[in-house]
C-alpha positions in Angstrom: 19.4 -32.0 4.4 18.4 -28.3 4.8 17.6 -26.1 1.7 18.5 -22.5 1.8 16.0 -20.7 -0.3 12.9 -21.2 -2.4 13.1 -24.6 -4.0 11.4 -26.2 -7.5 8.0 -26.1 -5.8 6.8 -25.1 -2.3 5.6 -28.4 -1.1 2.4 -28.6 0.8 3.3 -30.3 4.0 0.5 -32.6 4.9 1.9 -33.5 8.1 1.7 -30.1 9.7 -1.5 -30.2 11.6 -1.8 -26.5 13.2 -4.1 -24.4 11.5 -3.2 -21.5 9.1 -2.8 -18.1 10.8 -6.2 -16.7 11.5 -6.6 -12.4 12.1 -5.7 -11.4 15.5 -7.9 -9.1 17.6 -5.0 -6.5 17.6 -4.7 -6.6 13.4 -8.7 -6.3 13.4 -8.5 -3.2 16.1 -6.0 -1.5 13.9 -8.0 -2.0 10.6 -11.0 -0.6 12.7 -8.8 2.5 13.3 -8.0 3.1 10.0 -11.7 2.6 8.8 -10.9 -0.8 7.1 -12.8 -4.1 7.5 -10.9 -7.4 7.2 -12.9 -8.5 4.2 -12.1 -5.1 2.2 -9.8 -5.6 -0.7 -6.0 -6.0 -0.4 -3.1 -5.0 -2.3 0.6 -5.6 -1.6 3.7 -3.7 -2.9 7.3 -4.9 -2.5 10.5 -2.7 -2.3 13.9 -4.5 -2.9 16.1 -1.9 -2.0 14.4 -0.7 1.3 13.6 -4.6 2.0 10.0 -3.4 2.8 6.8 -5.0 2.0 3.4 -3.0 2.3 0.0 -4.2 3.0 -2.9 -1.8 1.7 -6.5 -2.1 2.0 -9.5 -0.1 1.0 -11.2 2.2 3.5 -14.5 3.8 4.1 -13.7 6.4 1.0 -13.2 3.5 -1.3 -9.4 3.9 -2.2 -6.7 2.3 -0.7 -4.7 3.2 2.3 -1.6 1.8 3.8 -2.3 -0.5 6.4 1.0 -1.3 7.6 4.8 -1.6 6.3 6.7 -5.0 7.3 10.4 -5.5 7.1 11.5 -7.8 4.9 14.0 -10.6 6.4 15.7 -11.6 3.1 15.7 -11.5 -0.7 18.3 -12.7 -3.0 19.8 -11.6 -6.4 20.4 -7.9 -7.0 18.3 -5.0 -8.2 16.6 -6.2 -11.7 13.9 -8.4 -12.9 13.9 -12.2 -12.7 14.7 -14.0 -16.3 16.0 -17.6 -15.8 15.5 -20.4 -13.5 18.3 -20.3 -11.0 19.3 -16.8 -11.4 18.5 -16.2 -7.8 16.7 -13.0 -8.9 13.6 -12.0 -6.8 10.9 -11.1 -9.6 9.9 -7.4 -10.4 6.6 -6.9 -11.9 2.8 -6.9 -11.8 1.3 -10.1 -10.5 -2.1 -11.3 -9.3 -2.7 -13.8 -6.2 -5.8 -15.8 -6.0 -6.8 -18.1 -3.2 -5.5 -21.2 -4.8 -2.0 -19.7 -5.1 -2.0 -19.4 -0.8 -0.3 -22.5 0.5 -1.2 -22.6 4.3 1.0 -25.6 5.0 4.4 -24.4 3.4 7.8 -25.6 4.5 8.5 -21.9 5.1 5.5 -21.8 7.5 2.9 -20.1 5.2 3.3 -18.7 1.6 1.7 -17.5 -1.5 2.9 -17.6 -4.8 3.5 -14.4 -6.9 2.6 -16.4 -10.0 5.9 -15.8 -11.7 6.1 -16.0 -14.7 3.2 -13.7 -15.6 1.8 -13.6 -19.1 4.4 -11.1 -20.3 7.3 -12.8 -18.7 6.2 -16.1 -20.2 6.2 -14.4 -23.9 9.3 -13.2 -23.2 10.7 -16.7 -22.7 11.5 -16.0 -18.8 12.0 -19.2 -17.1 11.5 -20.2 -13.3 8.4 -21.3 -11.2 7.3 -21.1 -7.1 8.4 -17.8 -6.4 7.1 -16.6 -3.0 6.3 -14.4 0.0 7.1 -17.1 2.8 8.4 -17.6 6.4 12.0 -18.0 7.6 14.8 -15.8 6.4 16.0 -17.8 3.4 15.8 -16.8 -0.1 16.8 -18.2 -3.7 14.7 -15.9 -5.5 11.9 -15.4 -3.0 10.9 -12.6 -0.8 11.3 -13.8 2.9 9.4 -12.4 5.7 9.6 -13.9 9.5 7.0 -16.4 10.4 5.3 -13.6 12.7 5.3 -11.3 9.6 4.2 -13.6 6.9 1.5 -15.3 9.3 0.1 -12.0 9.6 0.1 -11.1 5.9 -1.3 -14.2 5.2 -4.3 -14.0 7.5 -4.9 -10.7 6.1 -5.2 -11.5 2.3 -6.8 -14.6 3.2 -9.6 -12.6 4.9 -9.9 -10.4 1.8 -10.2 -13.2 -0.7 -12.9 -14.9 1.4 -14.7 -11.5 1.5 -15.0 -11.6 -2.1 -12.1 -10.4 -3.8 -11.3 -12.6 -6.9 -7.4 -12.0 -6.7 -4.9 -9.4 -5.1 -2.4 -7.3 -6.9 1.3 -7.6 -6.2 3.4 -4.9 -7.2 7.3 -5.6 -7.1 9.7 -2.7 -7.2 13.4 -2.6 -7.4 13.0 0.4 -5.2 10.8 3.3 -4.2 10.5 4.8 -7.5 10.8 8.3 -6.9 12.8 10.7 -9.1 15.7 10.8 -6.9 15.9 7.1 -6.7 15.4 6.7 -10.7 18.4 9.0 -11.3 20.7 7.3 -8.8 19.9 4.3 -11.0 19.8 6.0 -14.4 22.9 3.9 -16.0 21.8 0.7 -15.1 20.6 -1.3 -18.1 17.5 -2.1 -16.4 16.1 1.6 -16.6 13.9 1.1 -19.7 12.0 -1.7 -18.1 12.1 0.3 -14.4 10.3 3.4 -16.4 7.6 1.3 -17.3 7.1 -0.1 -13.8 7.1 3.5 -12.7 4.1 4.5 -14.9 2.2 1.8 -12.8 4.0 2.9 -9.4 2.7 6.6 -10.2 -0.6 5.4 -11.3 -1.0 4.0 -7.9 0.8 6.8 -5.8 -1.4 9.5 -7.4 -5.0 7.6 -7.7 -4.8 5.1 -4.7 -6.9 2.7 -7.1 -5.6 -0.2 -8.6 -4.1 0.3 -11.7 -5.5 -2.0 -14.8 -2.5 -4.1 -16.0 -2.2 -4.9 -19.8 0.6 -6.5 -21.8 1.6 -5.5 -25.1 4.4 -4.2 -27.3 6.5 -6.4 -24.9 6.1 -4.2 -21.9 3.0 -3.6 -19.4 0.6 -1.1 -20.3 -1.6 0.6 -17.7 -5.4 1.6 -17.6 -5.9 1.2 -21.2 -9.5 0.0 -22.9 -8.4 -1.6 -26.2 -10.7 -2.3 -29.2 -12.4 -5.9 -28.6 -10.8 -7.9 -25.8 -7.1 -7.3 -24.3 -4.2 -7.7 -26.5 -3.9 -11.5 -27.8 -0.1 -11.3 -27.7 2.4 -9.6 -25.5 4.9 -9.3 -28.1 3.0 -7.8 -30.5 2.2 -4.1 -31.1 -0.5 -2.7 -28.8 -3.8 -2.8 -30.9 -6.0 0.7 -31.0 -7.2 1.7 -27.6 -8.2 4.6 -25.4 -6.9 5.5 -21.9 -8.7 5.4 -18.8 -6.8 8.4 -17.3 -8.6 11.8 -16.8 -6.7 14.6 -18.6 -5.8 16.3 -15.4 -4.1 12.4 -14.5 -2.6 12.3 -17.5 -1.0 15.7 -16.8 0.3 14.6 -13.5 1.6 11.4 -15.1 3.6 13.5 -17.6 4.9 16.0 -14.9 6.5 12.7 -13.0 8.1 11.5 -16.4 9.8 15.3 -16.4 11.0 14.9 -12.8 12.9 11.9 -13.8 14.3 13.3 -17.1 15.5 16.4 -15.1 16.8 14.3 -12.1 18.6 12.3 -14.4 20.1 15.0 -16.5 22.3 16.9 -13.6 25.7 16.6 -14.1 26.6 15.1 -10.6 27.2 11.5 -11.0 25.7 9.3 -7.9 27.1 5.6 -7.5 24.2 3.0 -7.8 24.3 0.5 -5.4 26.0 -2.7 -5.7 24.6 -5.9 -4.1 26.7 -9.0 -3.5 23.4 -11.2 -3.3 20.3 -9.5 -2.3 19.6 -7.6 1.0 18.2 -7.8 4.4 16.2 -5.0 6.0 18.9 -2.9 8.5 16.6 -3.9 11.7 17.4 -7.5 10.7 20.9 -6.8 9.9 21.4 -5.4 13.2 20.1 -8.4 14.8 22.5 -10.9 12.5 25.4 -8.7 13.3 24.8 -8.6 16.9 23.8 -12.3 17.3 24.9 -14.3 14.5 23.1 -16.4 12.1 22.5 -19.3 13.9 20.7 -17.4 16.9 19.0 -15.2 14.2 17.4 -18.0 12.5 15.6 -19.3 15.6 14.4 -15.9 16.7 12.5 -15.2 13.2 11.1 -19.1 12.5 9.7 -21.8 14.3 11.2 -23.9 11.1 14.8 -24.7 10.9 16.0 -23.0 7.9 19.2 -21.2 8.4 19.7 -17.5 6.9 20.7 -17.6 3.2 24.0 -16.5 2.8 24.4 -14.4 5.9 27.8 -12.9 4.6 26.0 -11.3 1.6 23.0 -10.0 4.1 25.5 -7.9 6.1 26.9 -6.4 3.0 23.8 -5.0 1.9 24.6 -1.7 1.1 21.3 0.1 1.7 21.0 1.4 5.0 17.6 2.9 6.1 17.0 6.1 8.1 17.9 5.9 11.9 15.2 5.0 14.3 13.1 3.1 11.7 9.7 2.3 12.5 6.7 0.6 10.2 5.2 3.3 8.1 1.8 4.7 9.1 1.3 6.8 5.8 3.8 7.1 2.7 4.0 10.3 0.5 5.5 9.0 -2.8 
């Protein structure tokens, strides 16, 4: 029986003899052009609404720079965090992936586990497991790329982990967290949580450095040094601590908060996007519309998994700008 999304565990297929994907000469050449090396640290950002996954790497400046943006073939659920097993929601939050969380022989080609539920989510009572970034174009709580896309991503993150990075950070967002997008969704019940996510989003956008992520007071807390060790309980009030952020950065973060407040207070009402069940990048939606689900499934993956809920994918309300192409730079 064919399954149509992530399963209770992304099984290691022992009978698969092929080697895990390796960095191609084209990828290493592109890294060299951008003053990056294969073993340099990596960071991943995911955006549901736009159905895009970004890979960032540290370049010669010592800061993160965008390496490549990959169109996402399928994600399930709606905008908002995953809270329970079976809700079809793809996770939103901050995760850290180590080498042991990579699966070179996944039933979805190759994959890596996001580590949901993380420490905060576990404390809040959220349930579910085996939430992945994987191949094929089928999702039930995971982020599905094409085989080619996830193979390239897998090779990039594996090279960074082998090069000495202990674990890489994954930042999963409902959308690009601009003031305009935040205002568009201002009436969504998830907005308090999204405002917390935006703090981490802004820190990375302003500094191009990975934010330090802690959990206390039932929320994420960023770039804080606490007296003693990290907070013992994500549910308890935050202990005394001091921020790592310089005064100029604190001022920039406050300016971003004001932008959201001002945009959200405008009288003009903007209808939020309503998802039937997840989304698909417009470039793949065009293929699905023109070729149908069966042909598309064969074109994006060598594994016999059907496109999950193709009718819902076609109903994705978000449309990317015309003539979309992979981003070479972003200005958040």
